[in-house]
C-alpha positions in Angstrom: 88.2 106.1 70.2 89.6 109.1 69.1 87.4 110.1 66.5 86.6 113.4 65.4 82.8 114.6 65.9 82.2 115.8 62.0 81.3 119.4 63.0 83.1 121.9 61.2 85.9 124.0 63.0 86.2 127.5 62.6 89.3 129.4 63.9 89.0 130.3 67.8 86.3 127.4 68.2 87.1 123.9 70.0 87.4 120.7 68.5 86.3 118.0 70.0 87.4 113.9 70.0 86.3 110.7 71.9 88.5 109.0 74.9 86.6 106.1 75.4 83.3 107.8 78.0 84.4 110.8 77.6 84.6 113.9 75.1 87.8 115.8 75.0 88.1 119.1 73.9 90.9 120.8 72.2 91.4 123.6 75.0 91.7 120.8 77.7 87.7 120.8 78.9 86.5 116.7 79.7 83.1 116.1 79.3 82.2 113.2 81.4 79.8 110.2 80.1 77.0 112.5 82.6 77.4 115.2 80.2 79.4 117.4 82.9 82.8 118.6 82.7 85.3 116.6 84.9 88.4 117.5 86.5 90.3 118.9 89.6 93.7 120.2 90.7 95.7 117.3 92.3 98.6 118.0 94.6 101.1 118.9 92.4 98.8 121.3 90.5 97.5 119.0 87.6 94.4 119.0 86.5 93.3 115.0 86.6 90.0 113.4 86.3 89.2 109.5 87.4 88.8 107.7 84.2 86.0 104.7 85.1 87.0 103.3 82.4 90.3 102.0 83.1 89.4 102.9 87.0 92.4 105.4 86.9 93.4 108.9 87.6 94.6 110.6 83.9 96.1 113.9 83.7 94.3 116.4 81.4 96.9 117.3 79.6 98.3 114.1 78.9 94.9 112.7 77.3 94.4 116.0 75.4 97.8 115.0 73.8 97.1 111.7 73.2 93.9 113.0 71.5 95.2 116.1 69.3 98.9 115.9 69.0 100.7 113.5 67.0 103.3 111.7 68.7 105.4 110.0 65.6 109.0 109.6 68.1 106.7 108.4 71.0 108.3 110.9 73.2 107.4 109.9 76.9 106.5 113.3 77.9 104.2 116.7 77.8 105.6 120.0 78.4 103.0 123.2 79.2 104.8 125.6 76.7 104.2 128.4 79.2 104.8 126.6 81.9 101.2 127.0 83.7 100.2 123.3 85.0 96.5 124.4 84.9 96.7 125.6 80.3 95.5 122.5 78.9 94.7 123.8 75.5 96.1 122.3 73.2 98.2 125.2 71.3 100.0 124.8 74.5 101.0 121.6 75.1 103.8 119.5 73.1 105.4 115.9 73.1 109.4 115.9 74.9 112.0 113.9 76.2 112.4 114.0 80.1 115.6 116.1 79.5 113.6 118.6 77.0 111.1 118.9 79.6 113.4 120.0 82.7 115.5 122.1 80.4 112.5 123.9 79.7 111.7 124.4 83.4 114.8 125.5 84.4 115.0 127.9 81.8 111.6 129.3 82.7 112.6 129.7 86.3 110.0 127.1 87.0 113.0 125.0 88.6 116.2 125.6 90.5 119.2 124.7 88.8 121.3 122.2 90.8 124.2 124.8 90.3 122.1 127.6 92.6 123.8 127.8 96.0 120.1 128.1 97.2 119.3 124.5 95.9 122.2 122.9 98.5 121.6 122.9 102.2 123.3 125.4 103.1 124.9 124.2 106.7 129.2 125.1 105.5 131.1 121.6 106.2 134.9 121.4 106.6 136.7 118.6 104.8 140.1 117.1 106.5 142.5 114.6 105.3 145.0 112.8 108.3 143.3 116.0 110.6 144.5 118.2 107.9 141.6 120.7 106.2 141.6 120.3 102.8 138.6 123.2 102.4 135.6 124.7 103.9 132.7 124.0 101.1 128.7 126.1 101.5 126.8 122.5 101.8 127.9 118.5 101.9 126.3 118.2 98.7 129.0 121.0 96.9 131.6 119.3 99.2 130.6 116.0 97.9 130.3 117.2 94.0 133.8 119.0 93.9 135.9 116.2 95.3 134.2 113.4 93.7 132.8 111.6 97.2 130.0 109.7 97.9 127.7 112.1 99.9 125.5 109.9 101.4 128.8 108.5 102.7 130.0 112.2 103.6 126.7 112.2 105.9 127.4 109.0 107.4 130.6 110.2 108.7 129.0 113.8 110.3 126.4 111.8 112.0 128.5 109.6 113.7 127.6 106.5 111.7 131.3 106.0 110.0 134.8 107.5 111.1 136.1 108.1 107.9 135.3 107.8 104.0 138.4 107.6 101.9 141.1 108.8 104.5 138.6 112.1 104.9 136.7 113.4 107.6 134.0 116.2 107.6 132.3 118.5 110.8 129.8 121.2 110.7 132.1 124.4 110.1 130.6 126.0 112.9 131.4 122.7 115.1 135.4 122.8 115.1 
């Protein structure tokens, strides 16, 4: 497993390695035992294939990284440098931590940051303590964050399953 084929590699040529019954190209191509390219896009936007050796679906970028990228720090995730989940060329992949992967996604606009107001449910809420208005917030999430309260418990107050949370009551702002 993971043996390098003994063909000379020239610039811009594909390097090939064995991965069980499969042959993996440095360009992200995987050739199955039948000699045909394998892989399909899954519902999360990654190319995967069914590995007959272990009976599991595997993500192609993980297999390419395992075959071609050293991982001396045993990092758990693989980042697509250009943000394109379908570009599985080894030059586009790097091992990383979950935190590094998420930071890359935020920095490149691939994920919305939790501080973006559009991230939150934008139904405004008003928070009260002892019947007095404490404040109005853009969402229950923002209210919980700013007031250091449990979003789940505030939701239970809003839905009528609790009367209060830490002496606070909450209402949708347009229902006052």
